[in-house]
C-alpha positions in Angstrom: -0.2 -12.5 -1.7 -3.9 -12.8 -1.1 -5.5 -9.4 -1.1 -9.2 -8.9 -1.0 -11.0 -5.6 -1.2 -13.5 -4.7 1.6 -14.9 -2.0 -0.8 -16.2 -4.7 -3.2 -18.8 -5.7 -0.6 -20.0 -2.1 -0.1 -23.0 -0.7 -1.9 -21.3 2.5 -2.9 -19.2 2.6 -6.0 -15.3 2.8 -5.7 -15.4 6.3 -7.3 -17.2 7.6 -4.2 -14.3 7.0 -1.9 -10.7 8.3 -2.2 -9.0 5.2 -0.8 -10.0 1.6 -0.7 -8.7 -0.4 2.3 -7.5 -3.8 0.9 -6.5 -5.4 4.2 -5.3 -4.6 7.7 -3.8 -7.8 8.9 -1.3 -7.4 11.8 0.7 -10.4 10.6 1.5 -8.7 7.2 4.8 -6.7 7.2 3.0 -4.3 4.8 0.5 -3.4 7.6 -2.6 -1.5 6.7 -2.9 -1.7 2.8 -4.7 1.0 0.9 -5.1 1.7 -2.8 -6.3 4.9 -4.3 -9.2 4.8 -6.7 -7.1 6.2 -9.5 -4.4 3.5 -9.0 -7.0 0.8 -8.8 -8.6 2.0 -12.1 -5.2 2.1 -13.9 -4.4 -1.5 -12.7 -7.9 -2.7 -13.6 -7.5 -1.4 -17.1 -4.4 -3.6 -17.5 -6.1 -6.6 -15.8 -3.6 -6.4 -12.9 -4.4 -7.1 -9.3 -3.0 -4.8 -6.6 -1.5 -7.8 -4.9 0.9 -8.3 -7.9 2.7 -5.0 -7.3 2.4 -5.3 -3.5 4.1 -8.7 -3.7 7.0 -7.3 -5.7 7.3 -4.3 -3.4 7.4 -6.6 -0.3 10.0 -8.8 -1.9 12.2 -6.0 -3.3 12.2 -4.0 -0.1 11.9 -6.7 2.5 15.1 -5.7 4.4 14.0 -2.0 4.6 10.5 -3.0 5.6 11.9 -5.3 8.3 14.0 -2.4 9.7 10.9 -0.2 9.6 9.0 -2.7 11.7 11.9 -3.0 14.1 12.0 0.8 14.5 8.3 0.8 15.3 8.7 -1.9 17.9 11.5 0.0 19.6 9.6 3.2 19.6 11.8 5.0 17.1 8.8 6.3 15.0 10.6 9.7 14.3 13.5 7.9 12.6 11.4 6.0 10.1 11.7 7.0 6.4 9.0 5.9 3.9 10.0 3.1 1.6 8.9 3.8 -2.0 8.9 1.7 -5.1 7.9 3.0 -8.5 6.6 0.5 -11.1 6.2 1.5 -14.7 3.1 0.0 -16.3 1.7 0.1 -19.8 -0.7 3.0 -18.9 1.7 4.9 -16.6 3.6 4.6 -13.3 2.3 3.3 -10.0 3.9 4.0 -6.6 3.9 1.7 -3.6 4.9 3.4 -0.4 5.3 1.7 3.0 5.7 4.0 6.0 5.2 4.3 9.7 2.1 6.0 10.9 0.4 6.8 14.2 -3.4 6.8 14.1 -3.7 6.2 17.8 -1.3 3.3 17.6 2.2 3.0 15.9 2.0 0.8 12.9 3.1 0.2 9.3 0.9 1.4 6.4 1.3 0.8 2.7 -0.4 2.8 0.0 -0.6 2.0 -3.7 -1.2 5.2 -5.7 -0.4 7.2 -8.8 2.6 9.5 -8.5 1.8 13.2 -7.8 1.0 15.0 -10.9 -0.5 12.0 -12.7 
C-alpha cells in the first residue's frame, strides 16, 4: 500500500493539527484515510509506516469493508457499523477504524488512532 502524507508538504508542524490526511483516493476501499498525530508519533518511534497497519487492516477485514462499500452504494448508510481492528505494538495499541461517513457525500473513511484513554 502506497500512502503519502499531504501534511509533510505543509509548513506547519504535525503537532499543530489533530489529524493528518494521508490520502483520499476514491479507488481505495479504505476511502479517506486519516491518522491522528498521537498515532503517527507512536508509529514513528517504532519506525513503522501507517501503510503497514492499514494494509493489514484492509486484508484482515476485506469482506466487511466490501459489505460497507456495498451498503453505501445502495444508500443504506444507517445500517453501516464501523469496522475496527486493534494492533498491539511495542509502545502500545493502535486502532484502525473504517466507517461510513456523510460529509456532504456518502463515503468510506478510515482513521488510524490510539484507543481512547491512551
